[in-house]
N, C-alpha and C positions, 0 to 999 in steps of 0.2 A: 504495499499499499504505500502511496505517495501522497503527501499533505503538503499545503501552502496556504499562505494568507493572503488573498485578494487586496489591493490596494483599493478600497474604497472611500478613500479620504479620511478616515477613522485612523486614531492612533494604532489600533491593534488589528486593523484588517478585518477580513471575511474570511472563515475557514472554506477550502476547496480541497476536493479530491482531484489528482491529476492523474493521467493515465499512465501507464507503464513506459510509453515511449515518448512522453512530455508533449503530445501534440494538442491534446484536450483535456476539458476539465468540467466538473458540475460542482455548484456549490452544495455546500454539507450544512448550512446554517441553521435547518430544521432540526439537525442533529446535535450539533454545537456550533454555537455563534462564531467564536472564535478557537484559535489554535491553544490557547490557556484553558479555555472552557474544555476542550478535549482531553487535555492532560488532567485536569482535575476529575474529570470523571471518565477517566479511560477505560475503566473494566466495565463499567455499565453500557457502554457506547461503542466500544470495540467492534462488536460483531455488525451493528448497523453500518459503521464507516466500512467495513471489509465488504460487506455484501454490495454497498454502493460501489466502492471501488472494482468488485467484479462485475456489475452490470455495466460500469463504464467502458472498461476493458473489454466485455464482451459485446459492445455495440448495442445493447439493449435499451439504453436512455439516451435522449437528446443531448447533447455536450456543444460546449463552446471551445472555440480555437485559443489553445493556452499560449500565452507569450509571456517570457521572462521578465519583460520590462513593466509588465502591469502587476507585478507582485511585491509584496515587502519581503524582509527575511523571515523565515517559516514563524519563529517566534519575534515579532517586531519589538518587542521589550521583555523582558524577563525578571523575576524576581531575583535571580541568581544567575551570574555567569562567572565560572572560575576556570582558568585556563592553566593547564599543567604544563611540565616540561617532560614528555616521557622518552624523548629521544635525545639522550645524554650527549650524543655527538654533537647536536645542536648547542647544547648548554656550554659545553667544553669551549668550543669555537667563539659563541659570542664574549663569553667571559674573558678569555684571552684577548679578544680584540679590545675589551676595555681595562686590561691589565689585572683582571681579578683570577686568584687560583680558584680551581674546583674541587671542593672539599670530599673525600672519598663517600661521603654519607649520600651523595647524590645517585650513587648506584643502587642504594636500598631504601631509600626514604624521598618520594616524589617532590619536587618543588612547584608551589602552585599560587598563581596569584589570583585576586579577585577584581575582575574588569566592570567598566560601566556598563550597565545591562539595561538602561533606562531609554535608549535613543540609538538602536541597531542601525546601519546603513542597509538600504533594500540592495538586493545583490547585483543590480546593474545601474546604480545611481553612483554619481562621481564621488570622490574622496575630496571633500573640501576642507582646505587648510590655509592659513594666511601666510607661511614663511617656509621656504624650500631648506632654510639653511637648519631646520630642525631635524633633517636626516629622515625623511619620508622612505619607510619600507613596507613591502607587504610581506606577509607570513602565510603560506599554505599548510591547512591545519585541516583535521576533522573532529566533530564533535558529537557528543550524544546529549540527548534530552531525557530526562529521568522523571520517573513518578515519585512518589514519597518514598525518602530512605529515612529510616531510622537511625539515630547516633549509634555508632557502635558497629554498623552493619559490617560484616565480613566481605571479602571478594567474591566468594561464591555466591552469597546472597545478593551482593549487588549487581550481579549479571542479570538477574531477573527484573531489576528496576529498569533496564533501558528500553526505552519505547521509540525512539528514533535516532536517526544519524544524519548528518548534513555535513558540509564542506563549511571551511571558514577562511575569511582573509583578516588575521588579527593585526591591523595596522599599527606600527610602532614607528616613534619619533626616536631614531637612535641616538641623536646629538644631546637629547633632553635626558636620556637615562642615566649616564654616570653621576650628573650632579643630584638628579633625584635619589637614586639607590644609595648615595654617599651619605645621606641624610638618615638612613636606618630604618625607614619604612619600607615602601616599596613603590611599584608604578602608579602615577596617577595622570599628571600630565601628559607623560611620554606614551600613554596609552589611548588615545582616541576612541571615535566609535568603530566598531566592528562590523563587518559583513558576513552574511552566511547565504548558502545556496538557494536557488530558488525553491527548491523542494527538500522536504525532510522524509526519509524513507525507513520504514520498518526493517529490522535486521533480515528478514527473509528476502527482501529485494536485492540483497548483496549475493544470495547463493552461497557459494562455496568461500568468496572472499571473506566472509564474516565467520571467524574461527578462533576460538580462544580468547575472546574479548578484544579482538583486533581486525581491522581491515587489511586484507593482504591483496593490495592492488597499487597500480601506479596512479600517483597524484600529479597531475599534470599542472605546472606553473609556468606562465609565459610573461615576458617582459616586453613590452613594445613590439608585439607580434612575433618574438624569437622565443624558442623555448628556453627556459632558466631552468627547470627541474624536470626529470621525469623519475621521481625518488618511489620506490614501494614502501607504503606506509605500514606493511607488516613486519618489514624488516628493522632491527636495530630499536624497535619499540621496546625500552627497557621495562614500561609498567603498562599494562593493559588497561582497558578502561574500567572494569570492576576494580582492580586495584586504586585508579585514580578516584573513583565515586568512594571507595572505602576510606580512602586518606582524607577526601573533602568531609566526611560524615564523623570523623574521629570525635569531635566535641560538639556536634551540631545536627539537628535534623535537617534534611533537604527537602524543600517543598516540591512538589508537582512542578515540572516547568524548568527545573534547574537544568542549566547548561554546563557540561563539564568537557573541556577542550582537551586536544592531545599534546599542544604544544607543537611548534613548527617540525614538521616531517623532514628527517634527515637520514643519511645512509653514509657509514663509512666505506671506503674502497676495500675490495677484497682482500688487499694487503694490511689493511687496518689503519691506512692514512685517512685524512679528513675528507676525501673526495674529491671529484675531478669535474670541471665544466663539461657540458655536452659536447662542445666544440672540441674537447681535448680528449674525447671518448668516454666520459664520465656519465652518472646519472643525473649531474648537476644539483641544483639547489633550489631549496623552497622559499628562500628570502635573498635580500641582498648582501645583508650582514655577513653570511656563511662565506659568499664568494669573495668578499672583500677582504675576511681573514686569510684565506686560502692564499688568495694574492700577497697579502703581506708576508706570510709564512716562505712563498716561493720567489717572490719577486721583491721583497723588501718594502713596498709599500702597496695601499689599496688602489686598484685602477679603476674600478668598476664605481659610478657615482650612485648616491641614492637617487630617489626618483624626483624628477621635476615636474613643474606644471606641464601638462600636456601628455605626460607619459601615461601608459596603459598597462594593466595586468588583467590577465586571464587565468583562472584556476577551474580545473574541471576533472572529472574521473568516467573513465568509460567501462561500460559492461563488456561481456565477451564478444557481444554483436557489434562492437563498436560504437555504439550510440552512448550518448550521456545518461549516467545514472541520476545525478543530482540535479542536471542543469547546470550552466556556466555562471560563476561570478566573473563579470567583466566591467572593469571600472576603468575610469580616467581621472587623475589627479588635477583638481581646479583650484584657482586661487580664490580665495573669499576674503572679503574687506571686512575688517571689523570695525563697528561703530564706536571707537573711542581714542 
């Protein structure tokens, strides 16, 4: 089942069911008005939504044309958005880039930050920022949406709380991060609004790509219409999604509709190195910060600039038939003028 939030002008949009091939949709508002309402009542409405999905895919009901630019992020706003760093290769590279050592505990205890969840960017809306000098970077990730999760839930139990999965562009402002983190709290100004894929999908839509609480498939990340990364999200994922959820609920309950991110998808080389660019025969990178760090290691300084106004990014994942599973995140960086 594939779900999305149609942009009807409201803050939360209107829940729709989207066909498997992402070509058509039907409104589901008579079952649940919004995605959050669906999360709150998942157990009682799942069968209705699933039957609607079957009828849509079977051509049994009249449908409208689905276009990704007409939808919001699946949850346009959420009670909680917590992003992990499950790919320790990424953590090691970006910390090295800012001169910070990586403690050994990163291999056994996940790192997580709490992002802003009140104003997500639609999947094909621009990234609007006032200043290029902040170091604008995209980060290709995967996220899950959970049901209610009780404090102290184990990873084994947490697996059953995963309702939906989606792709992520976790926008980062790299040049704001060092000063902000040096103060001892965490990301805030350096993490603007996040964008998610046009649709969120139930785990069964991933077939055997979904295994052991991970998505074992290639995440496509482009920069200015050129491949930046073709990294496998199931490889080098130190902590799977159930482990990330269990970490997040160690000291608190998680409400239905909580979003838990994987962190930037990242692969090491087969020889254990930090990875190679696609043009050099590697799998590439899911963010600019990683390629800049590798350039520093190999060439003495970073050569690839962060995103400029007018630059574009695309994040996608294909199924076995070559068609998009979640729909594309497609964004352009635009300058916004602040009124002060």
